[in-house]
Residue, then its C-alpha position, 0 to 999 in steps of 0.5 A: m231666253q229671260p230668266l222668270i227670276t233675276l237676283v242681286i247678291i249683297d253680302s260682304d262674305h265673298s265665299a258666301r257669294n260664291a256658294i249662292e252663286a254655285t248653287l243657282r247655276p243649275f237653274s240659270e233658265t229660271i233664276g239669273i244673277v244680274g249682280s253681285a256686291s260686297n256691300f249695300t252701296d255698290g249693291l244699290r247701284m245694281i239693283e237701280k241698274s237691273s231692277p231685279n226681282v229679288v235681292m238677297l242681302e246679308v244683315d249683320d246690324i238689326q238697326n242698318g238692316m232694317r233701314e236697308v230693307q226699307h230703303i229697297c222696299a221704298k224705292f223700288p217696290r216691285t222687288s222682294v228682299i230675302v235677309s240672310a243673318a247668323e242671328k237666330s232672335s225671333d226679334w230679329i225676324l220680326s223686326l225685318m219682316r215689318a221692315g219689308a223682308v219677305e224671307y229671313m234665312l239662318r246663315p249659313i244657307t243650305q242649298e236646299e233652303l235657298k232653292q225653296a225660298l226662292q221658289k216661294v218667292g217667284r210663287f208670289l211673283f209670278a202665280k198670284g192671281t192666276e187662274d191656274t194657281p190652286r187654291g186651298r181648302i178651308f175647314s171650319v170646326y164649329y159650335p157656339t159654346g164650348g164643351v163639345g171638343t171643336t178643338t180636339i177635332a180641329v187639332n186632330l184633323a189638322a194633324s191627320l191632314a198634314s200626315e202625308g206632307t201636305r201643307v196644312a194650317l191650323v188656326d184658333l179664331n175661337l177668339y175669347s176662349g182659344d184653346i189650341s196653344t194649350f192643346l199642342d203645348v206650345n208658347p209662340t212669340y207670334t199670336l193671331s194679334s201679331v198679324t192682325s196688327n201688321l195687316d199694312r204689310l199682310d202677305a203670305n211670307f209674313l204669315m209664314s214667318v210668325m206661324t209655329r211649325h208643330s211636330s205633328g205637322p201643321f203650321v199654327l197660328t194661336e189665339p191672341n194672348e189678351v182680350d183686349d187683343a181679341i175684341s179689337i179683331t174684325p171680320e175684314q181682317v179675319h176675311r184677309i188673313l184666310e185668304f192669304l192662308r188659302s193661298v199658301f196652304t192645301y188645307v186651312i183648319v179653323d177652330c171656332g166658336g160664339p155667335l152667328a155674327g162678326c168674325n164668326m160669319a166671315i169665317f163661314e163666308s170663306s170656308n168650303l165645309i163647316l163641321f158642325t160639331t155637337a154631341l148626342s144630349l138634350p141640350a146639345i141637340k136642342n142648341s144645334k137645331r136653333y144654329l144650324s137652322a140660323m145658319e141656314r137662314k143666314g145663306l149658308r148651304k146646307d151642303r156645306l153644314k157637316l154634322v160631326v157626332n163627338r164623344y159618341l156612345p153606340k148604346a146611349d139613349i139618344q141614337v144617331k137616327d133620332a139626331e139626324k131626325v131632329l136636326g135635318h142633317t146627315v151625321f157625317q162622321t162620329i167620334p167616339n168617347e175615348y176620355i182617356d186617350v184624348v186628355n192623355s193626348i191634351n196633357k202631353g201636347m200631342p194629337v191623339v192620332k200621332l200619339a195613339p194611332g191605334s185609338p178608335v178616336s184616331k181612326a174616326i178622325l182619320n177617317l173624317a180627314g178622308l171625307v173632307s179631303k175629297p174633291 
């Protein structure tokens, strides 16, 4: 039987080549090694001869490595390059990914990491575009202006959905006032603008390389650092990014805000559910009515618009039934007003569902996660 994935190894370390071959031997029906070379020249001959699906390329010099990756990708566009290197530098990672590598593996390579890398590459080689490939679901958390807690809900919903080992992406598309990096106390090397400025080689593997895995579970893509970078992002770019994320993750949580136009409409068109977040105050209810009506006029079906009431106080002057009557929507979930728990979680850079799982806020958001994850 012909293996699903054919592989050429280019590595100057004889023991490393042997270790890769030994690791892959039990999977010979799926992964076939068609060549193994100690230098790039010999490896190139093997690639020309066998046209493998994947090349595993050792890199010990960044400039040579970039040239070699670019050469393989240009001459053999159907071949994916997995790079292995001892260098941990984020500059190395991004430079080689920009050159065309689909995966960057830190040496020494472990058996489990190698299997995962090849499984991921194999998925994109053979599963992309098939009807059987499950598509992830996108949930956007929205309110047109700040101050109602969309980021709190987005961050905690993502952490809740990721708690069972499910692959979850958290994306800050509140382009002008995003706060996810602050809420999670992360200062990533790469942000959303790192992706939009490299759309010519956008694929799921590149996206994974620039996302930050937070200790609470989700993979995070934060807001642009500069306002000018945010201005240049287009609806087409947003749509493309979300579709790639959907192909990799089970759930994609998007924090967004602002007008019903441009990038926000691209987000909503891609979303399975729009969690319209509001509060039980007169200004918030009035604004919510205007925007919910406008969203329906723009063709966003009512069944996709789910009303979430944040900072809920049972004894407030405005009750849930009053809001439902005015807005014409049933409240999907209430999130109680537990100010101290939420502020503590923000100050510690950890979602409240992880920091204080017994908090009423945590219990409400875990319930919300259960509701949105139903088929």
